[in-house]
All heavy atoms as TSV, in Angstrom:
chain	resi	resn	atom	element	x	y	z
A	1	MET	N	N	1.669	-3.187	-11.778
A	1	MET	CA	C	2.736	-2.375	-11.271
A	1	MET	C	C	2.845	-2.661	-9.782
A	1	MET	O	O	1.874	-2.592	-9.071
A	1	MET	CB	C	2.422	-0.949	-11.519
A	1	MET	CG	C	3.468	0.012	-11.087
A	1	MET	SD	S	3.164	1.701	-11.613
A	1	MET	CE	C	2.419	1.544	-13.165
A	2	THR	N	N	4.063	-2.994	-9.306
A	2	THR	CA	C	4.278	-3.260	-7.885
A	2	THR	C	C	5.566	-2.714	-7.394
A	2	THR	O	O	6.484	-2.473	-8.142
A	2	THR	CB	C	4.309	-4.810	-7.597
A	2	THR	OG1	O	5.486	-5.345	-8.262
A	2	THR	CG2	C	3.074	-5.532	-8.106
A	3	LYS	N	N	5.553	-2.400	-6.071
A	3	LYS	CA	C	6.758	-2.007	-5.361
A	3	LYS	C	C	6.669	-2.634	-3.949
A	3	LYS	O	O	5.558	-2.730	-3.400
A	3	LYS	CB	C	6.859	-0.489	-5.261
A	3	LYS	CG	C	7.290	0.150	-6.513
A	3	LYS	CD	C	7.751	1.560	-6.232
A	3	LYS	CE	C	8.315	2.116	-7.575
A	3	LYS	NZ	N	9.306	3.109	-7.347
A	4	VAL	N	N	7.762	-2.914	-3.352
A	4	VAL	CA	C	7.774	-3.559	-2.006
A	4	VAL	C	C	8.092	-2.592	-0.941
A	4	VAL	O	O	8.953	-1.763	-1.101
A	4	VAL	CB	C	8.870	-4.777	-2.002
A	4	VAL	CG1	C	8.925	-5.371	-0.620
A	4	VAL	CG2	C	8.563	-5.830	-3.107
A	5	ILE	N	N	7.345	-2.719	0.177
A	5	ILE	CA	C	7.589	-1.915	1.355
A	5	ILE	C	C	7.572	-2.814	2.571
A	5	ILE	O	O	6.930	-3.890	2.538
A	5	ILE	CB	C	6.589	-0.735	1.489
A	5	ILE	CG1	C	5.168	-1.251	1.654
A	5	ILE	CG2	C	6.674	0.247	0.393
A	5	ILE	CD1	C	4.131	-0.230	2.065
A	6	ASP	N	N	8.195	-2.307	3.658
A	6	ASP	CA	C	8.038	-2.963	4.947
A	6	ASP	C	C	7.119	-2.134	5.839
A	6	ASP	O	O	7.288	-0.885	5.924
A	6	ASP	CB	C	9.403	-3.059	5.645
A	6	ASP	CG	C	10.374	-3.993	4.979
A	6	ASP	OD1	O	9.928	-5.091	4.670
A	6	ASP	OD2	O	11.538	-3.666	4.744
A	7	ILE	N	N	6.119	-2.744	6.351
A	7	ILE	CA	C	5.171	-2.075	7.267
A	7	ILE	C	C	5.552	-2.297	8.638
A	7	ILE	O	O	5.451	-3.351	9.153
A	7	ILE	CB	C	3.733	-2.508	6.932
A	7	ILE	CG1	C	3.399	-2.366	5.469
A	7	ILE	CG2	C	2.749	-1.716	7.809
A	7	ILE	CD1	C	2.053	-2.906	5.023
A	8	LYS	N	N	6.164	-1.248	9.318
A	8	LYS	CA	C	6.794	-1.384	10.570
A	8	LYS	C	C	5.937	-1.035	11.748
A	8	LYS	O	O	6.122	-1.592	12.856
A	8	LYS	CB	C	8.137	-0.583	10.605
A	8	LYS	CG	C	9.052	-1.081	9.518
A	8	LYS	CD	C	10.302	-0.168	9.473
A	8	LYS	CE	C	11.176	-0.644	8.301
A	8	LYS	NZ	N	12.336	0.235	8.068
A	9	THR	N	N	5.127	-0.008	11.641
A	9	THR	CA	C	4.363	0.523	12.771
A	9	THR	C	C	2.906	0.722	12.470
A	9	THR	O	O	2.519	0.798	11.279
A	9	THR	CB	C	4.985	1.874	13.225
A	9	THR	OG1	O	4.719	2.829	12.217
A	9	THR	CG2	C	6.454	1.718	13.600
A	10	ARG	N	N	2.132	0.855	13.503
A	10	ARG	CA	C	0.704	1.183	13.372
A	10	ARG	C	C	0.518	2.492	12.640
A	10	ARG	O	O	-0.330	2.712	11.846
A	10	ARG	CB	C	0.021	1.161	14.719
A	10	ARG	CG	C	-1.402	1.572	14.685
A	10	ARG	CD	C	-2.026	1.710	16.132
A	10	ARG	NE	N	-3.369	2.217	15.990
A	10	ARG	CZ	C	-4.435	1.457	15.988
A	10	ARG	NH1	N	-4.332	0.167	16.025
A	10	ARG	NH2	N	-5.602	2.009	15.861
A	11	GLU	N	N	1.357	3.491	13.024
A	11	GLU	CA	C	1.305	4.848	12.459
A	11	GLU	C	C	1.558	4.760	10.977
A	11	GLU	O	O	0.846	5.466	10.202
A	11	GLU	CB	C	2.299	5.747	13.148
A	11	GLU	CG	C	1.972	6.129	14.560
A	11	GLU	CD	C	2.302	4.946	15.514
A	11	GLU	OE1	O	3.136	4.081	15.243
A	11	GLU	OE2	O	1.760	5.024	16.656
A	12	GLN	N	N	2.528	3.991	10.543
A	12	GLN	CA	C	2.792	3.788	9.088
A	12	GLN	C	C	1.572	3.201	8.396
A	12	GLN	O	O	1.213	3.567	7.283
A	12	GLN	CB	C	4.044	2.932	8.849
A	12	GLN	CG	C	4.337	2.841	7.398
A	12	GLN	CD	C	5.568	1.865	7.179
A	12	GLN	OE1	O	6.012	1.188	8.094
A	12	GLN	NE2	N	6.039	1.844	5.933
A	13	ALA	N	N	0.932	2.179	9.045
A	13	ALA	CA	C	-0.195	1.585	8.505
A	13	ALA	C	C	-1.353	2.529	8.301
A	13	ALA	O	O	-2.016	2.578	7.271
A	13	ALA	CB	C	-0.694	0.392	9.334
A	14	GLU	N	N	-1.533	3.442	9.264
A	14	GLU	CA	C	-2.566	4.477	9.154
A	14	GLU	C	C	-2.248	5.448	8.037
A	14	GLU	O	O	-3.180	5.852	7.286
A	14	GLU	CB	C	-2.714	5.226	10.477
A	14	GLU	CG	C	-3.332	4.364	11.560
A	14	GLU	CD	C	-3.240	4.991	12.954
A	14	GLU	OE1	O	-2.708	6.111	13.072
A	14	GLU	OE2	O	-3.792	4.338	13.898
A	15	LYS	N	N	-0.993	5.781	7.868
A	15	LYS	CA	C	-0.545	6.687	6.761
A	15	LYS	C	C	-0.778	6.024	5.435
A	15	LYS	O	O	-1.259	6.727	4.509
A	15	LYS	CB	C	0.897	7.053	6.894
A	15	LYS	CG	C	1.446	8.034	5.908
A	15	LYS	CD	C	2.894	8.414	6.240
A	15	LYS	CE	C	3.435	9.403	5.252
A	15	LYS	NZ	N	4.744	9.765	5.482
A	16	ILE	N	N	-0.476	4.754	5.264
A	16	ILE	CA	C	-0.715	4.003	4.054
A	16	ILE	C	C	-2.198	4.031	3.735
A	16	ILE	O	O	-2.577	4.286	2.571
A	16	ILE	CB	C	-0.243	2.568	4.213
A	16	ILE	CG1	C	1.313	2.504	4.224
A	16	ILE	CG2	C	-0.754	1.718	3.037
A	16	ILE	CD1	C	1.882	1.199	4.610
A	17	ASN	N	N	-3.019	3.836	4.707
A	17	ASN	CA	C	-4.504	3.865	4.525
A	17	ASN	C	C	-5.018	5.196	4.058
A	17	ASN	O	O	-5.747	5.332	3.060
A	17	ASN	CB	C	-5.156	3.481	5.831
A	17	ASN	CG	C	-6.683	3.654	5.810
A	17	ASN	OD1	O	-7.199	4.643	6.317
A	17	ASN	ND2	N	-7.353	2.741	5.184
A	18	GLU	N	N	-4.488	6.312	4.645
A	18	GLU	CA	C	-4.881	7.605	4.206
A	18	GLU	C	C	-4.435	7.901	2.791
A	18	GLU	O	O	-5.214	8.473	1.999
A	18	GLU	CB	C	-4.240	8.686	5.184
A	18	GLU	CG	C	-4.850	8.697	6.557
A	18	GLU	CD	C	-4.128	9.681	7.462
A	18	GLU	OE1	O	-3.544	10.669	6.984
A	18	GLU	OE2	O	-4.110	9.426	8.662
A	19	LEU	N	N	-3.203	7.640	2.467
A	19	LEU	CA	C	-2.712	7.854	1.117
A	19	LEU	C	C	-3.480	7.042	0.086
A	19	LEU	O	O	-3.781	7.541	-1.012
A	19	LEU	CB	C	-1.163	7.541	1.023
A	19	LEU	CG	C	-0.270	8.519	1.838
A	19	LEU	CD1	C	1.122	7.858	1.962
A	19	LEU	CD2	C	-0.230	9.884	1.163
A	20	ALA	N	N	-3.715	5.800	0.373
A	20	ALA	CA	C	-4.496	4.936	-0.619
A	20	ALA	C	C	-5.927	5.480	-0.702
A	20	ALA	O	O	-6.454	5.418	-1.878
A	20	ALA	CB	C	-4.503	3.499	-0.068
A	21	SER	N	N	-6.499	5.976	0.332
A	21	SER	CA	C	-7.857	6.542	0.230
A	21	SER	C	C	-7.904	7.821	-0.619
A	21	SER	O	O	-8.917	8.050	-1.272
A	21	SER	CB	C	-8.443	6.807	1.615
A	21	SER	OG	O	-8.475	5.601	2.346
A	22	GLU	N	N	-6.821	8.548	-0.649
A	22	GLU	CA	C	-6.782	9.767	-1.439
A	22	GLU	C	C	-6.336	9.548	-2.906
A	22	GLU	O	O	-6.547	10.362	-3.739
A	22	GLU	CB	C	-5.844	10.703	-0.851
A	22	GLU	CG	C	-6.254	11.193	0.567
A	22	GLU	CD	C	-5.153	11.946	1.290
A	22	GLU	OE1	O	-4.046	12.162	0.707
A	22	GLU	OE2	O	-5.407	12.405	2.452
A	23	ALA	N	N	-5.777	8.406	-3.220
A	23	ALA	CA	C	-5.298	8.062	-4.588
A	23	ALA	C	C	-6.453	8.010	-5.522
A	23	ALA	O	O	-7.511	7.470	-5.244
A	23	ALA	CB	C	-4.489	6.764	-4.589
A	24	PRO	N	N	-6.297	8.469	-6.762
A	24	PRO	CA	C	-7.382	8.476	-7.744
A	24	PRO	C	C	-7.524	7.150	-8.479
A	24	PRO	O	O	-8.113	7.005	-9.491
A	24	PRO	CB	C	-6.937	9.614	-8.704
A	24	PRO	CG	C	-5.469	9.625	-8.632
A	24	PRO	CD	C	-5.124	9.252	-7.237
A	25	TYR	N	N	-6.844	6.092	-7.932
A	25	TYR	CA	C	-6.902	4.729	-8.518
A	25	TYR	C	C	-6.842	3.743	-7.359
A	25	TYR	O	O	-6.584	4.090	-6.217
A	25	TYR	CB	C	-5.749	4.519	-9.478
A	25	TYR	CG	C	-4.406	4.993	-8.954
A	25	TYR	CD1	C	-3.615	4.109	-8.133
A	25	TYR	CD2	C	-3.889	6.232	-9.259
A	25	TYR	CE1	C	-2.384	4.491	-7.675
A	25	TYR	CE2	C	-2.630	6.613	-8.785
A	25	TYR	CZ	C	-1.921	5.764	-7.973
A	25	TYR	OH	O	-0.682	6.146	-7.483
A	26	GLU	N	N	-7.211	2.502	-7.667
A	26	GLU	CA	C	-7.184	1.529	-6.595
A	26	GLU	C	C	-5.775	1.088	-6.219
A	26	GLU	O	O	-4.914	0.913	-7.090
A	26	GLU	CB	C	-7.948	0.240	-7.044
A	26	GLU	CG	C	-9.455	0.564	-7.088
A	26	GLU	CD	C	-10.263	-0.716	-7.332
A	26	GLU	OE1	O	-9.891	-1.786	-6.845
A	26	GLU	OE2	O	-11.266	-0.649	-8.016
A	27	VAL	N	N	-5.490	0.888	-4.926
A	27	VAL	CA	C	-4.238	0.501	-4.418
A	27	VAL	C	C	-4.415	-0.748	-3.563
A	27	VAL	O	O	-5.335	-0.794	-2.756
A	27	VAL	CB	C	-3.562	1.595	-3.621
A	27	VAL	CG1	C	-2.193	1.119	-3.100
A	27	VAL	CG2	C	-3.406	2.864	-4.392
A	28	TRP	N	N	-3.610	-1.803	-3.765
A	28	TRP	CA	C	-3.707	-3.038	-3.018
A	28	TRP	C	C	-2.471	-3.326	-2.326
A	28	TRP	O	O	-1.373	-2.914	-2.768
A	28	TRP	CB	C	-4.072	-4.148	-3.934
A	28	TRP	CG	C	-5.378	-3.962	-4.645
A	28	TRP	CD1	C	-5.607	-3.194	-5.765
A	28	TRP	CD2	C	-6.632	-4.429	-4.219
A	28	TRP	NE1	N	-6.918	-3.195	-6.108
A	28	TRP	CE2	C	-7.599	-3.971	-5.182
A	28	TRP	CE3	C	-7.070	-5.215	-3.226
A	28	TRP	CZ2	C	-8.951	-4.269	-5.083
A	28	TRP	CZ3	C	-8.412	-5.550	-3.122
A	28	TRP	CH2	C	-9.319	-5.063	-4.046
A	29	LEU	N	N	-2.494	-4.131	-1.257
A	29	LEU	CA	C	-1.278	-4.622	-0.602
A	29	LEU	C	C	-1.337	-6.138	-0.706
A	29	LEU	O	O	-2.370	-6.744	-0.453
A	29	LEU	CB	C	-1.261	-4.176	0.812
A	29	LEU	CG	C	-1.116	-2.733	1.092
A	29	LEU	CD1	C	-1.302	-2.375	2.566
A	29	LEU	CD2	C	0.262	-2.190	0.637
A	30	SER	N	N	-0.189	-6.714	-1.058
A	30	SER	CA	C	-0.099	-8.177	-1.295
A	30	SER	C	C	1.058	-8.820	-0.530
A	30	SER	O	O	2.122	-8.202	-0.508
A	30	SER	CB	C	-0.009	-8.423	-2.847
A	30	SER	OG	O	0.217	-9.756	-3.082
A	31	THR	N	N	0.808	-9.979	0.034
A	31	THR	CA	C	1.869	-10.788	0.617
A	31	THR	C	C	1.764	-12.115	-0.093
A	31	THR	O	O	0.967	-12.338	-0.961
A	31	THR	CB	C	1.720	-10.990	2.130
A	31	THR	OG1	O	0.570	-11.760	2.425
A	31	THR	CG2	C	1.626	-9.616	2.860
A	32	ASP	N	N	2.574	-13.047	0.373
A	32	ASP	CA	C	2.505	-14.414	-0.198
A	32	ASP	C	C	1.157	-15.080	-0.032
A	32	ASP	O	O	0.740	-15.951	-0.774
A	32	ASP	CB	C	3.579	-15.334	0.373
A	32	ASP	CG	C	4.987	-14.870	-0.009
A	32	ASP	OD1	O	5.128	-14.234	-1.066
A	32	ASP	OD2	O	5.912	-15.181	0.708
A	33	THR	N	N	0.386	-14.664	1.017
A	33	THR	CA	C	-0.845	-15.392	1.337
A	33	THR	C	C	-2.141	-14.549	1.212
A	33	THR	O	O	-3.202	-15.118	1.304
A	33	THR	CB	C	-0.773	-15.877	2.800
A	33	THR	OG1	O	-0.549	-14.813	3.683
A	33	THR	CG2	C	0.358	-16.881	2.946
A	34	VAL	N	N	-1.972	-13.220	1.087
A	34	VAL	CA	C	-3.191	-12.410	1.065
A	34	VAL	C	C	-3.047	-11.164	0.210
A	34	VAL	O	O	-1.953	-10.690	-0.039
A	34	VAL	CB	C	-3.576	-11.960	2.498
A	34	VAL	CG1	C	-2.550	-11.037	3.067
A	34	VAL	CG2	C	-4.933	-11.382	2.619
A	35	MET	N	N	-4.159	-10.700	-0.327
A	35	MET	CA	C	-4.169	-9.435	-1.082
A	35	MET	C	C	-5.295	-8.583	-0.517
A	35	MET	O	O	-6.456	-8.998	-0.502
A	35	MET	CB	C	-4.407	-9.635	-2.590
A	35	MET	CG	C	-4.214	-8.432	-3.411
A	35	MET	SD	S	-3.762	-8.917	-5.092
A	35	MET	CE	C	-3.550	-7.332	-5.791
A	36	LEU	N	N	-4.919	-7.352	-0.074
A	36	LEU	CA	C	-5.907	-6.531	0.616
A	36	LEU	C	C	-6.091	-5.177	-0.108
A	36	LEU	O	O	-5.135	-4.639	-0.653
A	36	LEU	CB	C	-5.417	-6.183	1.977
A	36	LEU	CG	C	-5.031	-7.292	2.951
A	36	LEU	CD1	C	-4.237	-6.773	4.133
A	36	LEU	CD2	C	-6.272	-7.997	3.387
A	37	ASP	N	N	-7.263	-4.625	0.025
A	37	ASP	CA	C	-7.474	-3.252	-0.423
A	37	ASP	C	C	-6.729	-2.378	0.578
A	37	ASP	O	O	-6.960	-2.402	1.747
A	37	ASP	CB	C	-9.000	-3.008	-0.454
A	37	ASP	CG	C	-9.346	-1.587	-1.012
A	37	ASP	OD1	O	-8.508	-0.705	-1.021
A	37	ASP	OD2	O	-10.523	-1.446	-1.411
A	38	ALA	N	N	-5.889	-1.434	0.059
A	38	ALA	CA	C	-5.175	-0.535	0.926
A	38	ALA	C	C	-5.979	0.486	1.629
A	38	ALA	O	O	-5.533	1.218	2.512
A	38	ALA	CB	C	-4.000	0.079	0.189
A	39	ARG	N	N	-7.257	0.561	1.312
A	39	ARG	CA	C	-8.207	1.521	1.970
A	39	ARG	C	C	-8.800	0.805	3.173
A	39	ARG	O	O	-9.597	1.456	3.865
A	39	ARG	CB	C	-9.270	1.943	0.991
A	39	ARG	CG	C	-8.658	2.877	-0.097
A	39	ARG	CD	C	-9.693	3.235	-1.162
A	39	ARG	NE	N	-9.970	1.969	-1.904
A	39	ARG	CZ	C	-10.762	1.870	-2.963
A	39	ARG	NH1	N	-11.397	2.924	-3.342
A	39	ARG	NH2	N	-10.883	0.723	-3.566
A	40	SER	N	N	-8.444	-0.420	3.455
A	40	SER	CA	C	-8.984	-1.146	4.612
A	40	SER	C	C	-8.039	-1.115	5.716
A	40	SER	O	O	-6.980	-1.804	5.757
A	40	SER	CB	C	-9.224	-2.638	4.205
A	40	SER	OG	O	-9.486	-3.368	5.418
A	41	LEU	N	N	-8.199	-0.223	6.689
A	41	LEU	CA	C	-7.272	-0.009	7.793
A	41	LEU	C	C	-7.113	-1.349	8.596
A	41	LEU	O	O	-6.020	-1.710	8.914
A	41	LEU	CB	C	-7.722	1.087	8.717
A	41	LEU	CG	C	-6.812	1.417	9.877
A	41	LEU	CD1	C	-5.406	1.699	9.421
A	41	LEU	CD2	C	-7.405	2.541	10.729
A	42	LEU	N	N	-8.199	-2.039	8.808
A	42	LEU	CA	C	-8.138	-3.261	9.587
A	42	LEU	C	C	-7.233	-4.270	8.907
A	42	LEU	O	O	-6.407	-4.928	9.499
A	42	LEU	CB	C	-9.527	-3.889	9.755
A	42	LEU	CG	C	-9.628	-5.076	10.681
A	42	LEU	CD1	C	-9.118	-4.785	12.049
A	42	LEU	CD2	C	-11.102	-5.547	10.731
A	43	GLY	N	N	-7.324	-4.334	7.574
A	43	GLY	CA	C	-6.504	-5.286	6.834
A	43	GLY	C	C	-5.029	-4.908	6.902
A	43	GLY	O	O	-4.166	-5.673	7.038
A	44	ILE	N	N	-4.783	-3.569	6.748
A	44	ILE	CA	C	-3.372	-3.140	6.790
A	44	ILE	C	C	-2.787	-3.388	8.163
A	44	ILE	O	O	-1.587	-3.739	8.304
A	44	ILE	CB	C	-3.287	-1.620	6.444
A	44	ILE	CG1	C	-3.788	-1.392	4.975
A	44	ILE	CG2	C	-1.855	-1.140	6.566
A	44	ILE	CD1	C	-3.931	0.067	4.695
A	45	LEU	N	N	-3.584	-3.194	9.199
A	45	LEU	CA	C	-3.006	-3.387	10.548
A	45	LEU	C	C	-2.602	-4.869	10.755
A	45	LEU	O	O	-1.671	-5.129	11.511
A	45	LEU	CB	C	-4.050	-3.065	11.586
A	45	LEU	CG	C	-4.325	-1.518	11.709
A	45	LEU	CD1	C	-5.506	-1.247	12.719
A	45	LEU	CD2	C	-3.082	-0.818	12.155
A	46	SER	N	N	-3.185	-5.758	10.034
A	46	SER	CA	C	-2.760	-7.172	10.089
A	46	SER	C	C	-1.420	-7.409	9.454
A	46	SER	O	O	-0.763	-8.466	9.661
A	46	SER	CB	C	-3.805	-8.133	9.518
A	46	SER	OG	O	-3.779	-7.981	8.071
A	47	LEU	N	N	-0.899	-6.412	8.749
A	47	LEU	CA	C	0.372	-6.554	8.019
A	47	LEU	C	C	1.561	-5.827	8.729
A	47	LEU	O	O	2.676	-5.842	8.242
A	47	LEU	CB	C	0.277	-6.029	6.570
A	47	LEU	CG	C	-0.711	-6.713	5.670
A	47	LEU	CD1	C	-0.738	-6.009	4.345
A	47	LEU	CD2	C	-0.348	-8.180	5.506
A	48	VAL	N	N	1.223	-5.229	9.883
A	48	VAL	CA	C	2.298	-4.552	10.675
A	48	VAL	C	C	3.390	-5.617	11.017
A	48	VAL	O	O	3.078	-6.662	11.448
A	48	VAL	CB	C	1.815	-3.840	11.894
A	48	VAL	CG1	C	2.896	-3.307	12.782
A	48	VAL	CG2	C	0.870	-2.708	11.491
A	49	GLY	N	N	4.644	-5.195	10.742
A	49	GLY	CA	C	5.757	-6.172	10.944
A	49	GLY	C	C	6.094	-7.056	9.807
A	49	GLY	O	O	6.946	-7.892	9.895
A	50	LYS	N	N	5.370	-6.822	8.666
A	50	LYS	CA	C	5.587	-7.653	7.488
A	50	LYS	C	C	5.993	-6.847	6.294
A	50	LYS	O	O	5.793	-5.640	6.257
A	50	LYS	CB	C	4.298	-8.453	7.215
A	50	LYS	CG	C	3.921	-9.364	8.311
A	50	LYS	CD	C	2.643	-10.140	7.962
A	50	LYS	CE	C	2.262	-11.047	9.134
A	50	LYS	NZ	N	1.033	-11.731	8.879
A	51	ARG	N	N	6.534	-7.551	5.310
A	51	ARG	CA	C	6.884	-6.949	4.015
A	51	ARG	C	C	5.681	-7.180	3.071
A	51	ARG	O	O	5.120	-8.272	3.055
A	51	ARG	CB	C	8.083	-7.608	3.431
A	51	ARG	CG	C	8.485	-7.127	2.098
A	51	ARG	CD	C	9.862	-7.553	1.704
A	51	ARG	NE	N	10.747	-6.731	2.516
A	51	ARG	CZ	C	12.100	-6.785	2.428
A	51	ARG	NH1	N	12.643	-7.673	1.648
A	51	ARG	NH2	N	12.839	-6.015	3.178
A	52	ALA	N	N	5.322	-6.203	2.316
A	52	ALA	CA	C	4.167	-6.314	1.358
A	52	ALA	C	C	4.491	-5.591	0.105
A	52	ALA	O	O	5.304	-4.691	0.008
A	52	ALA	CB	C	2.926	-5.674	2.028
A	53	LYS	N	N	3.822	-6.053	-0.985
A	53	LYS	CA	C	3.944	-5.381	-2.269
A	53	LYS	C	C	2.759	-4.427	-2.368
A	53	LYS	O	O	1.662	-4.734	-2.034
A	53	LYS	CB	C	3.806	-6.419	-3.391
A	53	LYS	CG	C	4.930	-7.375	-3.478
A	53	LYS	CD	C	4.693	-8.322	-4.649
A	53	LYS	CE	C	5.696	-9.460	-4.635
A	53	LYS	NZ	N	5.352	-10.513	-5.537
A	54	VAL	N	N	3.087	-3.202	-2.804
A	54	VAL	CA	C	2.016	-2.233	-3.122
A	54	VAL	C	C	1.703	-2.469	-4.601
A	54	VAL	O	O	2.584	-2.482	-5.436
A	54	VAL	CB	C	2.505	-0.791	-2.851
A	54	VAL	CG1	C	1.374	0.179	-3.129
A	54	VAL	CG2	C	3.004	-0.632	-1.419
A	55	VAL	N	N	0.439	-2.660	-4.911
A	55	VAL	CA	C	0.019	-3.050	-6.219
A	55	VAL	C	C	-1.002	-2.083	-6.804
A	55	VAL	O	O	-1.897	-1.593	-6.086
A	55	VAL	CB	C	-0.582	-4.427	-6.237
A	55	VAL	CG1	C	-1.066	-4.868	-7.647
A	55	VAL	CG2	C	0.287	-5.481	-5.611
A	56	ALA	N	N	-0.857	-1.724	-8.067
A	56	ALA	CA	C	-1.791	-0.835	-8.818
A	56	ALA	C	C	-1.958	-1.346	-10.175
A	56	ALA	O	O	-1.086	-2.087	-10.663
A	56	ALA	CB	C	-1.359	0.616	-8.760
A	57	GLU	N	N	-2.952	-0.937	-10.877
A	57	GLU	CA	C	-3.222	-1.293	-12.261
A	57	GLU	C	C	-2.058	-0.876	-13.135
A	57	GLU	O	O	-1.372	0.123	-12.786
A	57	GLU	CB	C	-4.477	-0.643	-12.760
A	57	GLU	CG	C	-5.736	-1.063	-12.075
A	57	GLU	CD	C	-6.316	-2.366	-12.571
A	57	GLU	OE1	O	-6.062	-2.727	-13.743
A	57	GLU	OE2	O	-7.029	-3.046	-11.846
A	58	ASP	N	N	-1.785	-1.528	-14.216
A	58	ASP	CA	C	-0.693	-1.163	-15.082
A	58	ASP	C	C	-0.836	0.143	-15.816
A	58	ASP	O	O	0.143	0.722	-16.271
A	58	ASP	CB	C	-0.471	-2.292	-16.153
A	58	ASP	CG	C	0.093	-3.518	-15.560
A	58	ASP	OD1	O	0.797	-3.429	-14.502
A	58	ASP	OD2	O	-0.070	-4.634	-16.136
A	59	ASP	N	N	-2.117	0.662	-15.935
A	59	ASP	CA	C	-2.286	1.913	-16.617
A	59	ASP	C	C	-2.047	3.134	-15.746
A	59	ASP	O	O	-2.217	4.286	-16.224
A	59	ASP	CB	C	-3.668	1.949	-17.286
A	59	ASP	CG	C	-4.796	1.830	-16.257
A	59	ASP	OD1	O	-4.554	1.521	-15.097
A	59	ASP	OD2	O	-5.944	2.053	-16.617
A	60	VAL	N	N	-1.662	2.947	-14.523
A	60	VAL	CA	C	-1.342	4.102	-13.581
A	60	VAL	C	C	0.011	4.701	-13.969
A	60	VAL	O	O	0.949	3.899	-14.356
A	60	VAL	CB	C	-1.375	3.615	-12.136
A	60	VAL	CG1	C	-0.866	4.689	-11.201
A	60	VAL	CG2	C	-2.723	3.074	-11.729
A	61	ASN	N	N	0.090	5.980	-13.965
A	61	ASN	CA	C	1.350	6.621	-14.271
A	61	ASN	C	C	2.428	6.140	-13.275
A	61	ASN	O	O	2.324	6.321	-12.087
A	61	ASN	CB	C	1.121	8.147	-14.054
A	61	ASN	CG	C	2.350	8.985	-14.341
A	61	ASN	OD1	O	3.469	8.682	-13.874
A	61	ASN	ND2	N	2.243	9.961	-15.171
A	62	PRO	N	N	3.546	5.595	-13.822
A	62	PRO	CA	C	4.607	5.018	-12.930
A	62	PRO	C	C	5.250	6.088	-12.007
A	62	PRO	O	O	5.580	5.758	-10.887
A	62	PRO	CB	C	5.635	4.513	-13.938
A	62	PRO	CG	C	4.924	4.371	-15.243
A	62	PRO	CD	C	3.807	5.328	-15.234
A	63	ARG	N	N	5.356	7.318	-12.446
A	63	ARG	CA	C	5.915	8.363	-11.651
A	63	ARG	C	C	5.052	8.675	-10.483
A	63	ARG	O	O	5.500	8.821	-9.330
A	63	ARG	CB	C	6.214	9.555	-12.495
A	63	ARG	CG	C	7.014	10.612	-11.800
A	63	ARG	CD	C	7.393	11.710	-12.754
A	63	ARG	NE	N	8.422	12.531	-12.208
A	63	ARG	CZ	C	9.028	13.442	-12.894
A	63	ARG	NH1	N	8.723	13.704	-14.077
A	63	ARG	NH2	N	9.970	14.206	-12.316
A	64	SER	N	N	3.749	8.764	-10.775
A	64	SER	CA	C	2.768	9.061	-9.678
A	64	SER	C	C	2.737	7.929	-8.695
A	64	SER	O	O	2.702	8.140	-7.451
A	64	SER	CB	C	1.383	9.203	-10.319
A	64	SER	OG	O	0.385	9.287	-9.338
A	65	PHE	N	N	2.782	6.732	-9.170
A	65	PHE	CA	C	2.801	5.507	-8.299
A	65	PHE	C	C	4.054	5.496	-7.399
A	65	PHE	O	O	3.964	5.217	-6.228
A	65	PHE	CB	C	2.621	4.210	-9.129
A	65	PHE	CG	C	2.629	2.971	-8.324
A	65	PHE	CD1	C	1.540	2.633	-7.543
A	65	PHE	CD2	C	3.762	2.120	-8.423
A	65	PHE	CE1	C	1.505	1.430	-6.791
A	65	PHE	CE2	C	3.738	0.937	-7.629
A	65	PHE	CZ	C	2.618	0.568	-6.837
A	66	GLY	N	N	5.188	5.762	-8.048
A	66	GLY	CA	C	6.448	5.776	-7.279
A	66	GLY	C	C	6.418	6.765	-6.163
A	66	GLY	O	O	6.873	6.530	-5.078
A	67	LYS	N	N	5.855	7.986	-6.437
A	67	LYS	CA	C	5.762	8.995	-5.390
A	67	LYS	C	C	4.875	8.599	-4.268
A	67	LYS	O	O	5.129	8.807	-3.094
A	67	LYS	CB	C	5.261	10.304	-5.995
A	67	LYS	CG	C	6.296	11.051	-6.848
A	67	LYS	CD	C	5.695	12.326	-7.390
A	67	LYS	CE	C	6.734	13.054	-8.271
A	67	LYS	NZ	N	6.190	14.319	-8.823
A	68	LEU	N	N	3.756	7.952	-4.616
A	68	LEU	CA	C	2.786	7.422	-3.604
A	68	LEU	C	C	3.482	6.428	-2.693
A	68	LEU	O	O	3.449	6.503	-1.503
A	68	LEU	CB	C	1.594	6.833	-4.329
A	68	LEU	CG	C	0.558	6.147	-3.360
A	68	LEU	CD1	C	-0.210	7.238	-2.574
A	68	LEU	CD2	C	-0.426	5.324	-4.084
A	69	VAL	N	N	4.151	5.443	-3.331
A	69	VAL	CA	C	4.896	4.408	-2.500
A	69	VAL	C	C	5.944	5.039	-1.643
A	69	VAL	O	O	6.114	4.576	-0.506
A	69	VAL	CB	C	5.384	3.299	-3.411
A	69	VAL	CG1	C	6.166	2.278	-2.641
A	69	VAL	CG2	C	4.201	2.568	-4.160
A	70	ASP	N	N	6.659	5.999	-2.174
A	70	ASP	CA	C	7.723	6.623	-1.385
A	70	ASP	C	C	7.137	7.294	-0.135
A	70	ASP	O	O	7.766	7.226	0.943
A	70	ASP	CB	C	8.460	7.653	-2.168
A	70	ASP	CG	C	9.312	7.086	-3.236
A	70	ASP	OD1	O	9.613	5.823	-3.239
A	70	ASP	OD2	O	9.799	7.805	-4.181
A	71	LYS	N	N	5.944	7.862	-0.241
A	71	LYS	CA	C	5.265	8.449	0.909
A	71	LYS	C	C	4.853	7.412	1.900
A	71	LYS	O	O	4.757	7.655	3.135
A	71	LYS	CB	C	4.137	9.298	0.461
A	71	LYS	CG	C	4.420	10.544	-0.268
A	71	LYS	CD	C	3.220	11.275	-0.704
A	71	LYS	CE	C	3.444	12.525	-1.591
A	71	LYS	NZ	N	2.237	13.134	-2.056
A	72	MET	N	N	4.505	6.199	1.413
A	72	MET	CA	C	4.093	5.138	2.246
A	72	MET	C	C	5.175	4.514	3.110
A	72	MET	O	O	4.957	4.021	4.214
A	72	MET	CB	C	3.417	3.980	1.515
A	72	MET	CG	C	2.099	4.367	0.891
A	72	MET	SD	S	1.476	3.012	-0.096
A	72	MET	CE	C	-0.139	3.654	-0.565
A	73	ALA	N	N	6.379	4.505	2.559
A	73	ALA	CA	C	7.544	3.806	3.198
A	73	ALA	C	C	8.050	4.527	4.417
A	73	ALA	O	O	7.786	5.640	4.740
A	73	ALA	CB	C	8.626	3.602	2.198
């Protein structure tokens, strides 16, 4: 399951990190060249100014995942 977001600021990156750390499932961020654990703040900071896919396992509730990604954007 994936959704695309633009990571625009450091503050947004920190918020993504917090939300991913609280999620009861693994959340990843993916670009054309890298896939990172969204709980890694250092990794997320390297994506500021870029578009990334938010990725989760297929067995995650789509509604729950959608709400999480909406909070990240």
